[in-house]
N, C-alpha and C positions, 0 to 999 in steps of 0.2 A: 578301649585306650584312647587317650588323646595327646596331642603333642604338648610338649612342656610350655610352649608360649600361651596356651590356654588355661594355666593354672590360675585359679583365682582364691581370694581370701574366702575362706569359711569351707572349702572344699575339704573331703576327705578322700587321701590317695593311699595306695599300697606303695611301699617304699621299703626295699630290704627285708621284704616277707612280713613287716608291720604295717598297722594303720596309723596314719599321720592326718592330723587336721592342720590346715595351712593358715598361719597367723598374719604373714605379711609377705607381699611378692614385690619383687623390684626387677623389671625388664632391662637389662643392661647391655649395650651395643658398644663396647669402647673401640674406638678408631676404625683401623682395619682388621681388627679381630672379628671372630664369630660371636654373635650374641648369646646370652645365657640369661636364664632366670633365677635370680637370688632369693630364696625363699627361708621363711622362719617356720619352722613346724614344731607341733608337739604329738610324742609319741603317744598313742592312746592304751597302749598297753601298761608303760610304766609312768608315763605323765612326763618325760625328759622333754625339755624343748632343745632342738637344733638347728644349725643354720645348715643349708646346704644349696648347691649351686647345680642347677641342672643345664646341660647345653640345650640350645634351641631347637635340635632336631631330634632329642630324645624323647621317648614316649613314656608316660605313664598311666598307671591303671586308676581311672577313678572309681570309688566304691560308693554305693548307694547304702545308708543306714537308715533304720526305721527310728524315730524318736516317740517315745510313749510318755505323756504325762504322769508323775509321780509325786507323791507328797512325802516329805523326809519325816520319819517320826523320831528316831532315837538311834544312839549308837551304842555298842557294848562291845569294849576290847577293839578289835580289828573289823568287826561287823557292823554295816551300818543297815538300818532298816527303812524299807521304804513301801508305801502303799499306792497301789494304782488307782487312779482318782475315778475312773470308769467302773471298774467291777470291784474295787475294794480289796484284790488281792495283794499279799504282802511279799515282799522279797528281802533277802539280806545280802548284801555285796561286800566283799572284801576291799582292803585297802588297795590293793592291785589295780581293782576296776575302777575304785571311786577317784585314785589319784589325788591330786591338790585340792580336788572340790570338797574334801573332808574338812579344811580350815574355813569353809564358808557356810556349813550347813547348820541352819538352826531350826528346833522343831516347826512344823507346820509350813515349811519352805517350800512352794512349788519347784520341782526340777524335772528336766525331761532325761530320760534313761535312753542311751542309744544302743541299739541291737543290731548285731552283723551275723548273718547265718542264724537267727533265733536266740543269740547268746548275747547278754550283756555286754557292753565294751567299754563304757563310760557314761559318767554324769556330767550333764551340762546345769549350771548354776547361771541365775542371772548375771548382766554384766555389771550391777552394782548391789551391795549389800550391805544394810545397816547393822552394825554390831557395836555392842558395848564394851568399852574400855574397861577392865578389871584391875589393871595393875600399871601405874606408870609414875614418874618422878611428879612432885607437886606443880601445879600450874603455876606459872609465873604471872603475878598482877600486872594490868596495864601491857601486855606483851601483845605485838602485833605480828603479823605475818611476816615473817623473815626467812634467811635461808638457815636458820638454827632450826635443828629438828632434835626428837627424843624418842628412844623405843616406847612403845605401849603395847601390852600384852591385851589381847580382845578374848570374849567370853569363849571362843571357840580354841583357844591356845595359839593362834596366829599373832605373830609379833609384826608391828608395822611402824614405821617412822612418822611422828605426828608433829604438828607445830607445838612451841611452848604453852600455848593457852588452853590446850586440851587437858582435861584432869580425868581421874576415876570417877566412874559412873556417867562420864558423857558418852552420848552415842555418834558415832561416827559412820560416814558412808566409805566403802572400801571398792575400789576397781578389781574384781576377780580376775582380770587377766594378767595383772602386773603385782596384784598384792600390795596395792599403793593407796595411800590417805587421799581423799577427795575433799571432804568437807565435814564440818561438823553439822549436825541434825539437831533440830531443836525439839 
Protein backbone atom coordinates (compact mmCIF):
# COMPACT_ATOMS: atom_id res chain seq x y z
CA UNK A 1 0.00 0.00 0.00
CA UNK A 2 1.18 3.51 -0.73
CA UNK A 3 -0.23 6.98 -0.19
CA UNK A 4 -2.16 8.55 -3.05
CA UNK A 5 0.45 11.35 -3.24
CA UNK A 6 3.01 8.73 -4.32
CA UNK A 7 1.09 7.67 -7.43
CA UNK A 8 3.21 8.12 -10.57
CA UNK A 9 2.60 7.82 -14.32
CA UNK A 10 2.97 4.22 -15.53
CA UNK A 11 2.13 2.59 -12.18
CA UNK A 12 -0.44 -0.18 -12.06
CA UNK A 13 -2.79 0.10 -9.09
CA UNK A 14 -5.80 -1.82 -7.79
CA UNK A 15 -8.88 0.41 -7.63
CA UNK A 16 -12.50 -0.73 -7.12
CA UNK A 17 -11.41 -4.37 -7.52
CA UNK A 18 -9.89 -3.81 -10.99
CA UNK A 19 -6.36 -3.16 -12.15
CA UNK A 20 -5.67 0.27 -13.68
CA UNK A 21 -2.59 1.76 -15.34
CA UNK A 22 -2.01 5.44 -14.52
CA UNK A 23 -1.64 7.72 -17.58
CA UNK A 24 -1.48 11.16 -15.93
CA UNK A 25 -1.22 12.55 -12.42
CA UNK A 26 -1.83 16.10 -11.17
CA UNK A 27 -1.24 16.95 -7.51
CA UNK A 28 -3.73 19.69 -6.60
CA UNK A 29 -3.75 21.75 -3.40
CA UNK A 30 -6.52 24.34 -3.76
CA UNK A 31 -6.33 27.25 -1.28
CA UNK A 32 -7.35 26.20 2.21
CA UNK A 33 -8.81 22.85 1.14
CA UNK A 34 -7.13 19.46 1.40
CA UNK A 35 -4.83 18.25 -1.37
CA UNK A 36 -5.83 15.64 -3.92
CA UNK A 37 -4.34 13.63 -6.77
CA UNK A 38 -6.27 13.99 -10.05
CA UNK A 39 -5.49 10.93 -12.17
CA UNK A 40 -6.34 9.59 -15.61
CA UNK A 41 -6.30 5.78 -15.63
CA UNK A 42 -7.05 2.93 -18.04
CA UNK A 43 -8.87 -0.15 -16.77
CA UNK A 44 -6.79 -3.20 -17.77
CA UNK A 45 -9.82 -5.49 -17.86
CA UNK A 46 -11.97 -3.55 -20.33
CA UNK A 47 -9.62 -0.84 -21.66
CA UNK A 48 -11.90 2.03 -20.55
CA UNK A 49 -10.24 5.36 -19.66
CA UNK A 50 -11.42 7.11 -16.50
CA UNK A 51 -10.64 10.21 -14.45
CA UNK A 52 -10.50 9.79 -10.69
CA UNK A 53 -9.59 12.09 -7.81
CA UNK A 54 -7.86 10.48 -4.83
CA UNK A 55 -7.76 12.35 -1.52
CA UNK A 56 -4.16 12.96 -0.38
CA UNK A 57 -4.65 10.84 2.74
CA UNK A 58 -6.07 7.82 0.84
CA UNK A 59 -4.03 4.66 0.38
CA UNK A 60 -3.89 2.67 -2.87
CA UNK A 61 -2.55 -0.80 -3.59
CA UNK A 62 0.34 -0.85 -6.06
CA UNK A 63 0.39 -3.98 -8.21
CA UNK A 64 3.50 -5.54 -9.70
CA UNK A 65 2.98 -7.24 -13.05
CA UNK A 66 5.36 -9.32 -15.14
CA UNK A 67 5.98 -8.17 -18.72
CA UNK A 68 6.98 -10.88 -21.18
CA UNK A 69 8.19 -10.19 -24.74
CA UNK A 70 5.93 -11.60 -27.45
CA UNK A 71 5.59 -11.21 -31.19
CA UNK A 72 2.15 -10.63 -32.70
CA UNK A 73 1.34 -13.25 -35.34
CA UNK A 74 -2.26 -12.88 -36.59
CA UNK A 75 -5.90 -12.38 -35.59
CA UNK A 76 -8.78 -14.76 -36.19
CA UNK A 77 -12.20 -13.39 -35.22
CA UNK A 78 -12.03 -12.23 -31.58
CA UNK A 79 -8.81 -14.10 -30.88
CA UNK A 80 -5.30 -12.67 -31.37
CA UNK A 81 -2.28 -14.98 -31.58
CA UNK A 82 1.13 -14.15 -30.08
CA UNK A 83 4.44 -16.04 -29.88
CA UNK A 84 6.84 -15.87 -26.92
CA UNK A 85 10.19 -14.69 -28.35
CA UNK A 86 12.25 -16.80 -25.91
CA UNK A 87 10.63 -20.25 -25.96
CA UNK A 88 8.42 -19.90 -29.11
CA UNK A 89 5.23 -20.89 -27.22
CA UNK A 90 2.09 -19.48 -28.78
CA UNK A 91 -0.90 -18.03 -26.94
CA UNK A 92 -4.27 -16.74 -28.13
CA UNK A 93 -5.79 -13.78 -26.27
CA UNK A 94 -9.38 -12.55 -26.59
CA UNK A 95 -10.49 -8.95 -27.27
CA UNK A 96 -11.28 -8.34 -23.58
CA UNK A 97 -7.58 -8.84 -22.68
CA UNK A 98 -6.07 -7.21 -25.77
CA UNK A 99 -8.35 -4.15 -25.51
CA UNK A 100 -7.58 -1.12 -27.69
CA UNK A 101 -4.16 -2.55 -28.59
CA UNK A 102 -5.91 -4.60 -31.33
CA UNK A 103 -6.18 -1.41 -33.42
CA UNK A 104 -2.37 -1.22 -33.69
CA UNK A 105 -1.36 -4.86 -34.17
CA UNK A 106 0.50 -5.64 -37.39
CA UNK A 107 2.18 -9.01 -38.11
CA UNK A 108 5.66 -9.56 -36.57
CA UNK A 109 5.26 -6.58 -34.23
CA UNK A 110 7.08 -6.93 -30.89
CA UNK A 111 4.70 -6.42 -27.94
CA UNK A 112 4.75 -7.05 -24.20
CA UNK A 113 2.05 -9.16 -22.57
CA UNK A 114 1.39 -8.24 -18.94
CA UNK A 115 0.83 -11.07 -16.46
CA UNK A 116 -0.72 -10.82 -12.99
CA UNK A 117 -1.08 -13.99 -10.88
CA UNK A 118 0.22 -15.98 -13.89
CA UNK A 119 -2.73 -14.80 -16.03
CA UNK A 120 -2.40 -12.45 -19.02
CA UNK A 121 -4.17 -9.15 -18.25
CA UNK A 122 -3.11 -6.85 -21.07
CA UNK A 123 -0.97 -6.16 -24.13
CA UNK A 124 1.46 -3.24 -24.37
CA UNK A 125 2.20 -1.92 -27.85
CA UNK A 126 4.99 0.55 -28.69
CA UNK A 127 4.28 4.29 -28.12
CA UNK A 128 4.10 4.88 -31.88
CA UNK A 129 3.21 2.55 -34.75
CA UNK A 130 3.60 3.04 -38.51
CA UNK A 131 0.39 2.05 -40.34
CA UNK A 132 -0.71 2.23 -43.97
CA UNK A 133 -3.72 4.34 -45.01
CA UNK A 134 -6.20 2.15 -46.94
CA UNK A 135 -9.12 4.55 -47.39
CA UNK A 136 -9.37 8.34 -47.28
CA UNK A 137 -10.63 11.19 -49.43
CA UNK A 138 -8.31 12.14 -52.32
CA UNK A 139 -5.36 14.25 -51.27
CA UNK A 140 -5.38 17.94 -52.10
CA UNK A 141 -2.42 19.16 -54.17
CA UNK A 142 -0.29 21.92 -52.62
CA UNK A 143 -2.06 21.40 -49.29
CA UNK A 144 -0.08 22.57 -46.30
CA UNK A 145 -0.52 21.68 -42.66
CA UNK A 146 -3.52 23.52 -41.29
CA UNK A 147 -6.39 23.01 -38.88
CA UNK A 148 -8.34 21.13 -41.59
CA UNK A 149 -8.38 17.35 -41.13
CA UNK A 150 -10.09 14.40 -42.78
CA UNK A 151 -10.78 10.85 -41.54
CA UNK A 152 -8.53 8.04 -42.77
CA UNK A 153 -9.05 4.29 -42.34
CA UNK A 154 -5.83 2.41 -41.58
CA UNK A 155 -4.82 -1.18 -42.40
CA UNK A 156 -5.92 -2.39 -38.94
CA UNK A 157 -9.40 -0.81 -39.22
CA UNK A 158 -8.57 2.13 -36.95
CA UNK A 159 -9.87 5.54 -38.12
CA UNK A 160 -7.80 8.65 -37.33
CA UNK A 161 -7.95 12.27 -38.48
CA UNK A 162 -5.13 13.23 -40.86
CA UNK A 163 -4.08 16.41 -42.70
CA UNK A 164 -5.41 16.93 -46.25
CA UNK A 165 -2.10 15.99 -47.96
CA UNK A 166 -2.22 12.34 -46.72
CA UNK A 167 -3.56 9.98 -49.37
CA UNK A 168 -4.35 6.27 -49.93
CA UNK A 169 -1.24 4.09 -49.71
CA UNK A 170 0.69 6.55 -47.52
CA UNK A 171 2.25 5.25 -44.32
CA UNK A 172 1.67 7.38 -41.23
CA UNK A 173 2.98 7.29 -37.66
CA UNK A 174 0.21 7.00 -35.03
CA UNK A 175 0.43 7.75 -31.29
CA UNK A 176 -0.99 4.61 -29.65
CA UNK A 177 -1.94 6.28 -26.36
CA UNK A 178 -4.32 8.77 -28.00
CA UNK A 179 -5.03 7.21 -31.45
CA UNK A 180 -3.64 10.39 -33.02
CA UNK A 181 -1.78 11.14 -36.27
CA UNK A 182 1.82 12.28 -35.70
CA UNK A 183 3.47 12.43 -39.15
CA UNK A 184 3.71 10.91 -42.59
CA UNK A 185 6.52 8.36 -42.96
CA UNK A 186 8.62 8.15 -46.13
